[in-house]
C-alpha positions in Angstrom: -16.2 50.0 51.1 -12.5 50.3 52.0 -12.4 46.7 53.4 -13.2 45.0 50.1 -10.7 47.2 48.2 -7.9 46.4 50.8 -8.7 42.6 50.6 -8.6 42.7 46.8 -5.2 44.5 46.8 -3.7 42.0 49.3 -4.9 39.0 47.2 -3.3 40.5 44.1 0.0 41.2 45.8 -0.1 37.7 47.1 -0.6 36.1 43.7 1.9 38.4 42.0 4.7 37.7 44.6 4.0 34.0 44.9 3.9 33.3 41.1 7.5 32.5 39.8 8.8 34.0 36.6 8.6 31.7 33.7 11.9 30.5 32.3 12.4 30.9 28.5 12.6 27.6 26.6 15.8 25.9 25.6 16.6 26.2 21.8 16.8 23.4 19.2 20.2 22.0 18.7 22.3 20.5 15.8 20.6 22.6 13.2 21.6 21.5 9.7 20.7 23.2 6.4 21.3 21.4 3.0 20.1 22.0 -0.5 16.8 19.9 -1.1 17.6 17.0 -3.5 15.6 16.0 -6.5 13.9 19.2 -7.0 13.8 22.3 -9.4 15.6 24.5 -6.8 14.5 27.2 -4.5 14.3 24.9 -1.6 16.5 24.1 1.5 16.0 21.3 3.8 16.4 21.8 7.6 17.0 19.2 10.3 17.4 19.7 13.9 17.0 18.1 17.4 13.9 19.4 19.2 14.1 21.6 22.3 14.2 19.5 25.5 11.5 21.8 26.9 8.8 20.4 24.7 7.8 17.9 27.5 8.2 20.1 30.5 5.1 20.7 32.6 5.4 24.5 33.1 5.6 26.7 30.0 6.4 24.0 27.4 7.5 24.7 23.7 4.5 24.7 21.5 6.0 25.4 18.1 8.9 26.6 15.8 9.5 29.4 13.4 11.9 29.2 10.5 14.1 32.4 10.0 16.5 33.2 7.2 18.8 36.0 6.1 21.2 36.5 3.2 24.1 37.2 5.6 25.0 36.3 9.3 24.9 40.0 10.3 21.6 40.7 8.4 18.3 40.7 10.1 16.7 37.3 10.0 13.1 37.2 8.8 10.4 34.5 9.3 9.7 32.3 6.1 7.8 29.3 7.7 6.8 27.4 10.7 7.0 23.9 12.2 4.6 22.2 14.5 5.3 20.9 18.0 7.3 17.8 17.9 8.9 18.4 14.4 12.5 17.7 13.6 12.7 18.8 10.0 11.1 21.2 7.6 11.6 22.5 4.0 12.3 26.3 3.6 11.0 27.6 0.2 9.1 30.8 0.5 11.1 33.5 -1.1 14.4 31.6 -1.8 16.1 32.0 -5.1 18.5 29.7 -6.9 22.2 30.5 -6.8 21.9 32.9 -3.7 23.4 32.0 -0.2 21.1 31.8 2.8 21.6 31.4 6.5 19.0 29.9 8.8 17.8 29.9 12.5 15.1 28.0 14.3 13.1 29.9 16.9 11.4 27.8 19.6 8.2 29.4 21.1 6.9 28.6 24.5 3.4 28.8 25.8 3.8 32.3 27.3 5.2 33.6 23.9 8.8 33.6 25.1 11.3 32.2 22.7 14.8 31.0 22.1 16.8 31.0 18.9 19.2 28.3 17.8 22.7 28.6 16.3 23.0 29.9 12.7 23.3 27.2 10.0 24.6 28.0 6.5 25.4 29.4 4.1 23.3 27.2 1.8 22.9 27.9 -2.0 19.8 26.3 -3.4 20.1 24.7 -6.9 18.0 22.8 -9.2 18.8 19.1 -9.7 19.5 17.7 -13.2 18.5 14.2 -12.3 15.5 13.1 -9.9 16.4 9.9 -8.1 13.0 9.2 -6.7 11.8 5.7 -7.7 8.7 7.0 -9.4 10.7 9.2 -11.7 13.1 6.6 -12.4 10.3 4.2 -13.6 8.9 6.9 -15.8 12.4 7.4 -17.4 12.6 3.6 -17.9 9.3 3.3 -19.8 9.9 6.4 -21.8 13.3 4.9 -22.8 11.6 1.7 -23.8 9.1 3.5 -26.0 12.0 5.6 -27.7 13.8 2.3 -28.3 10.7 0.8 -30.0 10.4 3.8 -32.2 14.1 3.9 -33.2 14.0 0.1 -33.8 10.8 0.4 -36.1 12.3 3.3 -38.0 15.3 1.1 -38.6 13.0 -1.7 -39.8 11.0 0.7 -41.9 14.1 1.6 -43.9 14.7 -2.2 -44.6 11.1 -3.4 -45.5 7.6 -2.0 -45.7 5.8 -2.2 -42.3 2.2 -3.0 -42.0 -0.1 -0.4 -40.5 -3.7 -1.0 -40.2 -5.8 0.7 -42.9 -7.9 3.8 -42.0 -10.8 4.5 -44.2 -10.6 8.2 -44.0 -7.0 8.3 -45.1 -7.5 5.8 -47.9 -10.4 7.9 -49.0 -8.0 11.0 -49.6 -6.8 9.7 -52.9 -10.3 8.5 -53.9 -11.6 12.1 -53.3 -8.8 13.6 -55.4 -9.5 11.1 -58.2 -13.3 11.8 -58.1 -12.7 15.6 -58.4 -10.4 14.9 -61.4 -13.0 12.7 -63.3 -15.8 15.1 -62.6 -13.7 18.3 -63.7 -14.8 20.0 -60.4 -12.4 21.6 -57.8 -11.3 20.4 -54.4 -12.1 22.6 -51.3 -9.5 22.3 -48.4 -10.2 24.0 -45.0 -7.5 24.0 -42.4 -9.9 24.8 -39.6 -10.1 27.9 -37.3 -7.1 27.2 -35.3 -3.8 29.1 -35.3 -0.6 27.8 -36.8 0.9 26.7 -33.5 -1.8 24.1 -32.8 -1.1 20.5 -33.4 -4.3 19.8 -35.5 -3.5 22.8 -37.8 0.1 21.5 -38.3 -1.3 18.0 -39.2 -3.7 19.8 -41.8 -0.6 21.5 -43.3 1.1 18.1 -43.8 -2.1 16.6 -45.6 -2.4 19.8 -47.6 0.9 19.2 -49.1 0.1 15.8 -50.2 -3.3 16.8 -51.6 -1.7 19.8 -53.5 1.0 17.5 -55.0 -1.7 15.2 -56.3 -3.9 18.0 -57.7 -0.9 19.4 -59.5 -0.2 16.1 -61.1 -3.9 15.6 -62.1 -4.3 19.4 -63.0 -7.3 19.6 -60.6 -8.3 23.0 -59.1 -7.5 23.3 -55.4 -9.3 26.1 -53.4 -8.0 26.9 -50.0 -9.9 29.7 -48.1 -8.1 30.6 -44.8 -9.3 31.9 -41.5 -6.0 33.0 -40.0 -3.5 35.3 -41.6 -0.5 33.3 -40.5 -2.2 30.0 -41.6 -2.9 31.6 -44.9 0.8 32.5 -45.5 1.9 28.9 -44.6 -0.8 27.4 -46.8 0.5 29.5 -49.8 4.1 28.1 -49.1 2.8 24.6 -48.8 0.8 24.6 -51.8 3.4 26.4 -54.0 6.1 23.9 -52.8 3.9 21.0 -53.6 3.3 22.2 -57.1 7.0 22.8 -57.5 7.9 19.2 -56.2 5.3 17.9 -58.7 7.1 19.5 -61.6 4.4 21.9 -62.4 5.1 25.2 -60.8 3.4 27.1 -63.6 0.0 25.5 -62.7 0.0 27.2 -59.3 -2.5 29.9 -59.0 -2.0 32.1 -56.0 -5.6 33.3 -56.1 -6.8 29.8 -55.2 -5.3 30.2 -51.7 -6.7 33.2 -50.1 -7.5 34.8 -46.7 -11.2 35.3 -46.0 -11.9 36.7 -42.5 -10.7 36.2 -39.1 -14.2 36.1 -37.7 -16.0 32.7 -37.2 -19.4 33.1 -38.8 -18.5 35.6 -41.5 -15.8 33.1 -42.6 -18.3 30.2 -42.5 -20.8 32.3 -44.6 -18.1 33.0 -47.2 -17.0 29.4 -47.4 -20.5 28.2 -47.7 -21.0 30.5 -50.5 -17.9 29.1 -52.3 -19.3 25.6 -51.9 -22.7 26.5 -53.5 -21.1 28.4 -56.3 -18.1 26.2 -57.1 -19.8 22.8 -56.4 -16.5 21.1 -55.3 -16.3 17.4 -55.9 -14.4 16.8 -52.6 -14.3 18.8 -49.3 -11.5 18.3 -46.8 -12.1 19.7 -43.2 -8.9 19.1 -41.3 -7.8 21.0 -38.2 -9.4 22.8 -35.3 -13.2 23.3 -35.7 -15.9 24.7 -33.4 -19.6 25.4 -33.8 -19.2 25.9 -37.5 -18.4 22.3 -38.2 -22.0 21.1 -38.8 -22.8 24.3 -40.8 -19.9 23.5 -43.2 -20.6 19.8 -43.4 -24.4 20.3 -44.1 -23.6 22.9 -46.9 -21.1 20.5 -48.4 -23.7 17.7 -48.5 -26.1 20.2 -50.3 -23.5 20.8 -52.8 -23.1 17.1 -53.5 -19.5 16.8 -52.4 -17.6 13.9 -50.9 -16.5 15.0 -47.4 -13.4 14.0 -45.4 -13.0 15.5 -42.0 -10.5 15.2 -39.2 -10.1 17.1 -35.8 -9.0 16.5 -32.3 -12.0 18.4 -30.9 -14.0 15.8 -29.1 -17.4 17.6 -29.3 -17.0 18.3 -33.1 -16.1 14.8 -34.0 -19.6 13.8 -33.4 -21.0 16.2 -36.0 -18.4 15.3 -38.5 -19.0 11.6 -38.1 -22.8 12.1 -38.8 -22.5 14.6 -41.6 -19.3 13.6 -43.4 -18.5 10.5 -45.5 -15.1 9.8 -43.7 -13.8 11.1 -40.5 -10.3 10.9 -38.9 -10.8 10.5 -35.3 -8.3 12.0 -32.9 -4.8 10.8 -33.4 -5.6 9.4 -36.9 -5.3 13.0 -38.0 -1.8 13.2 -36.8 -0.9 9.8 -38.3 -2.3 10.9 -41.7 1.0 12.3 -43.1 2.8 9.1 -42.2 0.1 7.0 -44.0 0.3 9.2 -47.1 4.1 9.7 -47.4 5.2 6.2 -46.4 8.5 7.7 -45.3 10.4 5.2 -43.0 10.9 7.9 -40.2 7.2 8.7 -40.0 6.0 5.0 -40.4 8.6 3.8 -37.9 7.5 6.4 -35.4 3.7 5.4 -35.7 4.6 1.7 -35.3 6.8 2.3 -32.4 4.2 4.4 -30.7 1.6 1.7 -31.2 3.9 -0.8 -29.5 4.4 1.6 -26.7 0.6 1.7 -26.2 0.4 -2.1 -26.2 3.1 -2.2 -23.5 1.4 0.5 -21.3 -2.0 -1.1 -21.7 -0.5 -4.5 -20.6 1.2 -2.9 -17.6 -2.0 -1.3 -16.6 -3.8 -4.6 -16.7 -1.1 -6.2 -14.9 -1.0 -3.4 -12.2 -4.8 -3.9 -11.5 -4.4 -7.7 -11.2 -1.4 -7.3 -8.9 -3.3 -5.1 -6.6 -6.2 -7.6 -6.5 -4.0 -10.8 -6.1 -0.9 -9.6 -4.2 -1.8 -11.6 -1.0 -2.6 -14.7 -3.0 0.2 -15.0 -5.4 3.8 -13.9 -4.4 4.7 -12.7 -8.0 1.9 -10.1 -8.0 2.9 -8.7 -4.7 6.6 -8.3 -5.9 5.3 -6.6 -9.1 3.2 -4.2 -7.1 6.2 -3.2 -5.0 8.3 -2.8 -8.1 5.9 -1.0 -10.4 3.4 0.9 -8.0 4.9 1.6 -4.6 7.2 4.7 -4.1 
């Protein structure tokens, strides 16, 4: 029993004595820390020459750890890692703009021994005002072209009347107001169930002002039931201002613009009741609509009303298209105020945006063709490098 134990002890001592101590790795050199360019801040780029012990056979370097501290004499804490062979990294975890930071790189060997580099810094990360990457420069150029087209068309709209393609739903607004006046029946205007900050609701306010001004001129009753309290307050001001601009402030009746309920289906039930009692000649549904869209449109059809709808809700458009006489689809709702007012600023903006769409559509087609034909026609290869590559 003693012989095996003695033999094992001798083998252990032999291995322990004969195995040489592992040498810690050499640190990285020429560590450089600079504020990262073309970013929003909170980042520092680090560059270094790798440890020469990456390629040694015994106990090689297997990775790096990034350390940072707010001062040279403060404890350095790890904020990131870099893999074997790396010569650069971006430090960003926990960094704040406007504060100085110092950095070290710690080289780790296979046996977990390590060596730290010299300190680099201080570096103060800051956000960049201008991004010089080619992709962002191209975006800026195209946006500048669109803005130039818009400004040019606004200038032209002040000199002459610009042609804008007719939209049936917008042309029907004046027809609906005229029909209500001839029949002696009111107009019902609904701004949807969205809040006042949504784009579709803002567009509904714009059209409401136009409709209210016409109803003031024709002495036609305008009923505006509101879902949201803030929308209700704005609608009151819009309608009152329209009556004032029309020169008939005394015709404004504040009871015709009222708050109903800020609950979807109780609101719909109340509005449906108004339709069946008042029998409006024309119903306007402009703004944000949800599951109630078809309920409102079906009730309006039963009341015998002409119905004009507009929304940016994709699913609800299908219900309005089926159940209403005219529908403003998507951005037609946002362009309605320009169509109705004919103001040069608004008409020029619409025209300029249309030209911008034409340019982007053409560039998209040219980009696809350039990818397909870059090896056959030299121009398309050049265009791809100019427009698509980073």
